[in-house]
Each structure stands twice: as structure tokens, then as C-alpha cells.
C-alpha positions in Angstrom: 8.1 -10.7 -9.1 7.7 -14.4 -8.1 4.3 -16.0 -7.7 4.8 -16.6 -3.9 5.5 -12.8 -3.3 2.5 -11.1 -2.0 1.9 -7.5 -2.9 -0.4 -5.2 -0.9 -2.5 -2.0 -1.2 -2.5 0.0 2.0 -4.4 3.1 3.3 -2.0 6.1 3.7 -4.0 7.6 6.6 -2.1 7.3 9.8 -5.0 6.1 12.1 -6.5 3.8 9.4 -5.2 0.3 9.3 -7.0 -0.9 6.2 -5.0 -3.1 3.8 -5.9 -5.6 1.1 -4.0 -8.0 -1.2 -3.1 -6.1 -4.3 -5.5 -6.6 -7.2 -5.5 -4.1 -10.1 -9.2 -4.9 -10.6 -10.2 -4.2 -6.9 -11.3 -0.9 -5.5 -8.6 1.8 -5.4 -10.0 3.6 -2.3 -10.2 2.7 1.3 -13.7 1.5 2.3 -13.2 2.8 5.8 -12.0 6.4 5.2 -12.2 7.0 1.4 -8.5 7.7 0.8 -6.8 6.3 -2.3 -4.9 3.1 -1.5 -1.1 2.9 -2.1 0.2 -0.3 -3.8 3.6 1.2 -4.7 5.9 4.0 -3.5 4.9 7.3 -5.1 8.6 8.2 -5.2 10.5 5.2 -6.5 7.6 2.8 -7.5 8.8 -0.1 -5.3 5.8 -2.3 -4.5 4.2 -2.4 -1.0 5.1 -5.9 0.2 3.5 -6.0 3.7 0.0 -5.2 5.0 1.5 -3.2 7.9 4.2 -1.4 5.8 4.4 2.3 6.7 7.4 3.4 4.6 9.1 2.4 1.4 11.8 -0.4 1.8 13.6 1.1 -1.2 13.8 4.9 -0.6 12.4 5.2 2.9 9.5 7.5 2.0 6.7 7.5 4.6 3.4 6.2 3.4 1.3 7.3 6.3 0.1 10.9 6.6 
């Protein structure tokens, strides 16, 4: 992954819009609702590349519940 590519961690709850820049040292849970953040697709492991991404750009798996 190139240095200018930004990776994100997003909340999987449908009505929660929380997202943060990916940082492995940062909190792994949403401060708004408490759910575990997603930084890669649970199915194919492709990284989340947008703060408003709701499904995987690789396999199409939906991130929002």
C-alpha cells in the first residue's frame, strides 16, 4: 500500500456514521455505540479505503448491519 493511500476503520452499525483513520494502536471500538470497528473486509481481508464505505470493493460483502 502506498503512503498516500488512506485506510479507514468504520463502524458496522447501520445508523452509526463513526469512522477514523486506520491506526493499529487506536481504539478498536466505536466511541458512539461500542461496536468493534472494521478496518478490513471480514470475508476477503481487503482494507477499507473510504470513511463512508458500506461494502467491500473486492467481494461486495456489506459492512453495515
